[in-house]
C-alpha positions as CSV (number, residue, x, y, z in Angstrom):
1,M,0.0,0.0,0.0
2,K,1.3,3.4,-0.9
3,H,2.2,6.0,1.7
4,L,-0.4,8.4,2.8
5,Y,0.0,12.1,2.4
6,F,0.0,13.7,5.9
7,Y,-1.3,17.2,6.4
8,V,-0.2,18.5,9.8
9,L,-2.6,21.2,10.8
10,L,-1.0,23.8,12.9
11,L,-3.6,25.8,14.7
12,F,-3.1,29.3,16.2
13,T,-4.9,30.6,19.2
14,S,-5.7,34.3,19.7
15,C,-6.4,34.2,23.2
16,T,-29.6,-4.6,37.7
17,V,-30.2,-9.3,38.3
18,C,-27.1,-9.6,39.9
19,N,-26.6,-8.3,43.4
20,A,-28.1,-4.9,42.5
21,Q,-27.0,-2.3,45.0
22,N,-28.8,1.0,45.6
23,Q,-26.7,4.0,46.6
24,Q,-27.9,7.4,47.7
25,R,-27.2,10.4,45.6
26,S,-24.1,12.1,47.0
27,Y,-22.1,14.1,44.5
28,Y,-20.0,17.2,44.9
29,P,-18.8,20.1,42.7
30,I,-15.3,20.4,41.6
31,E,-13.1,22.8,43.5
32,P,-11.4,25.2,43.1
33,E,-12.9,27.4,40.4
34,T,-12.0,26.1,37.1
35,K,-11.7,27.4,33.6
36,E,-11.5,26.1,30.1
37,V,-8.2,26.2,28.2
38,V,-8.1,26.9,24.5
39,T,-5.1,25.1,22.8
40,S,-3.5,25.2,19.4
41,H,-3.7,21.4,19.1
42,G,-5.7,18.4,20.0
43,P,-4.8,15.7,22.4
44,L,-1.2,14.4,22.2
45,S,-1.7,11.2,24.2
46,I,-3.9,8.1,24.0
47,T,-7.2,9.0,22.5
48,R,-9.9,6.4,23.0
49,N,-13.2,7.8,21.9
50,I,-14.6,10.6,19.8
51,K,-18.3,11.8,19.7
52,Q,-20.2,14.6,18.0
53,D,-22.9,16.5,20.0
54,K,-26.2,17.9,18.9
55,K,-24.6,21.3,18.0
56,G,-22.0,19.7,15.8
57,N,-19.1,20.1,18.2
58,I,-16.6,17.1,18.4
59,W,-15.7,15.8,21.8
60,I,-12.5,13.8,22.3
61,A,-11.7,11.6,25.3
62,A,-8.0,11.3,25.8
63,F,-5.5,10.6,28.5
64,D,-4.5,14.3,28.6
65,G,-8.1,15.6,28.9
66,I,-11.5,16.0,27.3
67,F,-11.2,18.2,24.2
68,R,-14.0,20.0,22.4
69,Y,-13.5,21.0,18.7
70,D,-15.9,23.5,17.1
71,P,-15.8,23.1,13.3
72,S,-17.4,26.5,12.8
73,G,-15.3,28.4,15.4
74,L,-12.9,30.2,13.2
75,L,-10.1,32.1,14.9
76,K,-8.7,35.4,13.7
77,I,-5.9,33.7,11.7
78,G,-8.3,31.3,10.2
79,G,-7.5,28.2,12.3
80,K,-9.9,26.2,14.4
81,A,-9.4,25.8,18.1
82,F,-9.6,22.9,20.5
83,T,-10.8,23.6,24.0
84,N,-9.5,21.3,26.8
85,I,-12.6,21.3,29.0
86,T,-11.0,19.4,31.9
87,S,-7.5,21.0,31.9
88,E,-8.1,22.7,35.3
89,V,-10.5,20.2,36.6
90,S,-8.6,16.9,36.7
91,K,-5.5,15.2,35.5
92,A,-7.5,12.0,35.0
93,R,-6.9,9.7,32.0
94,F,-10.2,10.0,30.2
95,F,-11.6,7.1,28.2
96,D,-15.1,7.9,27.0
97,V,-17.6,10.8,26.6
98,L,-21.4,10.9,26.3
99,E,-23.9,13.7,25.6
100,D,-27.1,12.6,27.3
101,R,-30.6,13.5,25.9
102,K,-30.7,16.6,28.1
103,G,-27.6,18.0,26.5
104,N,-25.3,17.4,29.5
105,F,-22.1,15.4,29.3
106,W,-20.5,12.5,31.1
107,F,-16.8,11.8,31.0
108,S,-15.4,8.5,32.2
109,S,-11.8,7.9,33.2
110,I,-9.4,5.1,34.2
111,G,-8.9,5.4,37.9
112,S,-10.7,8.6,38.7
113,G,-14.4,7.6,38.2
114,V,-16.8,9.7,36.1
115,F,-17.4,13.4,35.7
116,Y,-20.8,15.1,34.9
117,Y,-20.6,18.4,33.0
118,N,-23.5,20.8,32.6
119,P,-22.4,23.3,29.9
120,S,-25.2,25.8,30.8
121,K,-23.7,26.5,34.2
122,T,-20.7,28.6,35.0
123,H,-17.5,26.6,34.8
124,K,-17.1,26.6,38.6
125,D,-20.4,24.9,39.1
126,A,-20.6,22.9,35.9
127,F,-18.8,19.8,37.1
128,Q,-19.8,17.0,39.5
129,H,-17.6,14.0,40.3
130,F,-18.7,10.5,41.0
131,T,-16.5,7.7,42.4
132,T,-17.0,4.5,44.4
133,K,-17.8,6.7,47.3
134,E,-21.0,7.7,45.6
135,G,-21.8,4.1,44.6
136,L,-20.0,3.6,41.3
137,A,-18.9,0.0,41.0
138,N,-15.2,0.8,40.2
139,D,-13.3,4.0,39.4
140,R,-11.9,2.5,36.2
141,V,-14.6,3.2,33.7
142,P,-14.0,2.4,30.0
143,H,-17.5,2.9,28.7
144,I,-20.7,5.0,29.0
145,Y,-24.0,4.3,27.4
146,E,-27.5,5.9,27.6
147,D,-30.4,3.5,27.1
148,K,-33.8,4.2,25.6
149,S,-35.3,5.1,29.0
150,G,-32.6,7.8,29.6
151,N,-30.7,5.8,32.2
152,V,-26.9,6.1,31.9
153,W,-24.9,2.9,32.1
154,F,-21.2,2.9,33.1
155,G,-19.1,-0.1,32.1
156,T,-16.5,-0.4,34.8
157,E,-13.9,-2.9,35.8
158,G,-16.1,-4.0,38.6
159,G,-19.5,-4.4,36.9
160,A,-22.1,-2.3,35.1
161,S,-23.3,0.7,37.1
162,L,-26.7,2.1,36.2
163,W,-27.5,5.7,37.0
164,D,-31.2,6.6,37.0
165,G,-30.7,10.3,37.9
166,K,-30.7,9.7,41.6
167,S,-28.5,6.7,42.5
168,F,-26.4,3.9,41.1
169,R,-27.3,0.2,40.8
170,T,-24.5,-2.2,40.1
171,F,-24.9,-5.4,38.1
172,K,-22.4,-8.3,38.1
173,P,-22.9,-10.3,35.0
174,N,-21.2,-13.4,36.4
175,A,-23.2,-13.5,39.7
176,G,-24.6,-16.9,40.2
177,L,-22.4,-18.6,37.5
178,T,-20.6,-21.8,38.4
179,N,-16.8,-21.2,38.1
180,A,-17.4,-17.5,37.3
181,D,-14.7,-15.7,35.5
182,P,-13.8,-12.4,37.3
183,N,-13.2,-10.9,33.8
184,D,-16.9,-11.1,33.3
185,N,-17.3,-8.0,35.5
186,D,-14.8,-6.0,33.4
187,I,-17.2,-4.2,31.1
188,N,-16.1,-3.1,27.6
189,S,-19.3,-2.2,25.8
190,I,-23.1,-2.0,26.4
191,V,-25.9,-1.7,23.7
192,E,-29.7,-1.9,24.0
193,D,-31.0,-3.3,20.7
194,K,-34.3,-2.5,19.0
195,T,-36.2,-5.2,21.0
196,G,-35.0,-3.8,24.3
197,K,-32.5,-6.5,25.0
198,F,-29.1,-5.5,26.3
199,W,-25.8,-6.8,25.0
200,I,-22.9,-6.5,27.4
201,A,-19.3,-7.2,26.3
202,T,-16.7,-8.0,28.9
203,R,-13.1,-9.0,29.0
204,G,-14.5,-12.4,29.7
205,N,-17.8,-13.6,28.1
206,L,-20.4,-11.7,26.0
207,F,-23.8,-11.5,27.7
208,T,-27.3,-10.7,26.8
209,Y,-29.6,-9.2,29.5
210,D,-33.4,-9.2,29.3
211,G,-34.0,-7.2,32.5
212,K,-34.1,-10.3,34.7
213,K,-31.0,-12.4,34.0
214,F,-27.7,-12.4,32.2
215,T,-27.1,-15.1,29.6
216,I,-23.8,-16.0,28.0
217,F,-24.0,-15.5,24.3
218,T,-22.5,-18.3,22.1
219,H,-22.1,-19.5,18.6
220,N,-22.1,-23.2,18.0
221,G,-21.5,-23.6,21.7
222,D,-18.4,-21.3,21.7
223,P,-18.5,-18.1,23.7
224,F,-17.3,-14.7,22.4
225,I,-14.4,-13.8,24.7
226,N,-13.1,-10.2,25.1
227,V,-15.5,-8.4,22.7
228,R,-14.4,-4.8,22.8
229,T,-17.2,-3.0,20.9
230,I,-20.9,-3.8,20.2
231,M,-22.9,-1.9,17.6
232,E,-26.4,-2.2,16.3
233,D,-26.6,-1.1,12.6
234,K,-29.6,0.6,10.9
235,K,-31.0,-2.8,9.9
236,G,-30.9,-4.1,13.4
237,N,-27.9,-6.3,13.0
238,I,-25.6,-6.6,15.9
239,W,-21.9,-6.2,15.2
240,L,-19.2,-7.6,17.6
241,A,-15.6,-6.4,17.4
242,G,-12.8,-7.7,19.6
243,A,-10.5,-10.6,20.2
244,P,-12.8,-13.0,18.1
245,G,-12.4,-10.6,15.1
246,L,-15.4,-8.9,13.5
247,W,-18.8,-10.6,13.5
248,R,-22.3,-9.7,12.3
249,V,-25.3,-11.3,14.1
250,N,-28.8,-11.3,12.5
251,G,-31.0,-13.6,14.6
252,S,-29.5,-17.0,14.2
253,T,-27.3,-16.0,11.3
254,F,-23.7,-15.3,12.0
255,T,-21.2,-13.8,9.5
256,N,-17.5,-13.5,10.2
257,F,-15.6,-10.8,8.4
258,T,-12.2,-11.3,9.9
259,L,-10.6,-13.2,12.7
260,N,-8.0,-10.4,13.2
261,F,-8.3,-8.5,16.5
262,T,-10.8,-5.7,15.9
263,G,-10.9,-2.9,18.5
264,Y,-13.7,-0.7,17.2
265,V,-16.6,-1.0,14.7
266,Y,-18.7,2.0,13.4
267,E,-21.4,2.5,10.8
268,D,-21.5,5.7,8.8
269,R,-24.5,7.5,7.3
270,K,-24.1,5.5,4.0
271,S,-24.1,2.2,5.9
272,N,-20.5,1.6,5.3
273,I,-18.7,-0.2,8.2
274,W,-15.5,1.2,9.5
275,T,-13.1,-0.7,11.8
276,S,-9.8,-0.2,13.6
277,S,-8.0,-3.5,13.7
278,K,-4.7,-5.3,14.2
279,P,-3.2,-7.0,11.1
280,E,-2.3,-10.6,10.9
281,Y,1.4,-9.9,10.5
282,S,4.0,-7.6,11.9
283,Y,4.6,-4.5,9.7
284,N,8.1,-3.0,9.6
285,G,9.1,-4.4,12.9
286,G,5.9,-3.6,14.8
287,D,2.1,-4.1,14.8
288,R,0.6,-1.3,12.7
289,W,-3.1,-1.2,13.0
290,A,-5.4,-0.5,10.1
291,L,-8.3,1.9,9.6
292,S,-10.6,0.0,7.2
293,R,-13.9,0.4,5.5
294,Y,-16.4,-2.2,4.3
295,D,-18.5,-0.6,1.6
296,A,-22.2,-1.1,2.2
297,K,-22.8,-2.6,-1.2
298,T,-20.4,-5.5,-0.5
299,L,-21.7,-6.4,3.0
300,L,-24.0,-9.1,1.6
301,S,-21.5,-10.6,-0.7
302,P,-20.2,-14.1,0.1
303,K,-16.7,-12.8,0.9
304,P,-16.9,-9.1,1.8
305,T,-13.5,-7.4,1.9
306,A,-12.3,-4.2,3.4
307,T,-10.5,-1.3,2.0
308,D,-7.6,-0.2,4.1
309,I,-7.7,3.6,4.3
310,M,-4.4,3.5,6.1
311,Q,-2.1,1.0,7.7
312,G,1.4,0.7,9.0
313,Y,2.6,4.2,9.6
314,E,4.8,5.2,12.5
315,D,2.9,8.5,13.1
316,Y,-0.1,6.6,14.4
317,K,2.0,4.9,17.0
318,N,0.7,1.4,16.4
319,M,-2.8,1.2,17.8
320,L,-6.0,2.8,16.6
321,F,-9.2,3.3,18.7
322,G,-12.5,5.1,18.4
323,I,-14.0,6.2,15.1
324,L,-16.5,9.0,14.3
325,E,-18.1,10.3,11.1
326,A,-18.5,14.0,11.5
327,N,-21.4,16.0,10.1
328,D,-19.3,17.0,7.1
329,G,-18.5,13.4,6.2
330,S,-15.0,13.4,7.5
331,I,-13.8,10.4,9.5
332,W,-12.1,11.0,12.8
333,F,-10.1,8.3,14.7
334,G,-8.0,8.1,17.8
335,S,-4.6,6.6,18.3
336,L,-1.9,6.2,20.9
337,G,-0.6,9.6,19.9
338,G,-3.7,11.8,19.4
339,V,-6.6,12.3,17.0
340,Y,-6.6,12.3,13.2
341,R,-9.1,13.2,10.5
342,Y,-9.6,11.6,7.1
343,D,-11.8,13.4,4.5
344,P,-13.0,11.0,1.8
345,A,-14.1,13.9,-0.4
346,A,-10.7,15.7,-0.3
347,P,-8.6,15.5,-3.5
348,L,-5.6,13.3,-3.4
349,R,-2.2,15.0,-2.8
350,A,0.7,13.5,-4.8
351,G,-1.7,10.6,-5.5
352,E,-2.2,9.8,-1.8
353,R,-5.1,10.2,0.7
354,V,-4.9,13.1,3.0
355,I,-4.8,12.5,6.8
356,T,-4.9,15.5,9.0
357,A,-2.9,15.2,12.2
358,F,-3.8,17.9,14.8
359,K,-0.4,18.5,16.2
360,D,1.3,21.5,17.8
361,K,4.6,22.8,16.5
């Protein structure tokens, strides 16, 4: 595969079955008074998840903060700024971000619990912090999900904690199982499908939950171990990405797309499927993950194949993580060294695709 053409953008600033436990609401504001910090670059560390809010802003969860990017916020010199929302709030290693249906935000971290952010309040009063002291199952929280009833689920390394607006309830998927695997309480991903059934991926088994009990999900008697991402597509198919590779589940029909480790799966507006995955082989002396796309028109073919948008370049620092299609059709993705953007509509440069790296000088 040819080398990609990198465009480094330098920005300038002018300025509930399983031992459910109820806990009482007891959160507290962040002190001292905090402020947002506008930067000339995006995150420079591990970037796990990227989301777009109702206003079109892009939110990035990284180990060096929660960043907000406003595509319409032109600065005086023509650049676009990132705002590190949590710069003066916490030095936590942030992992996921969610905008709830009320327009408020939740930020999860590895080791520091979760943060609630109300952007309508002054920055001093905008944040609340929740940890195990307030009933969270564990302070290591890789995942956040809002269900159809407006409840917020936190996938922690000690079970799934459900926040109903007043208190937490903690669910242990492996409760009651014979020879239970402790990894079954290490939650990677949660999805409620169109029927109201929950799918819960752990570092152990994959479970379904009907509101009463957890059931280990299998294929031909074999469990799916260490699924990292679950997604329901527009047609109601369930996609599973992780150590078992990439799978599509439609009722009793299972389709495997690859057995390579797949960290993230995402459907764009045209029903193309995007993945970040580890190749079968070592590339140039190290594992260079691929950002790949399965075109919608090929998904029903007997042997669907992916197009690698990029693979094997040192600038990505090996691993790739979350994927987002922004409102303008560009594809954002996280890596070990920050966030990148690929614009499928952009003209080629020197015959190569353009990847924008949001780096400082």
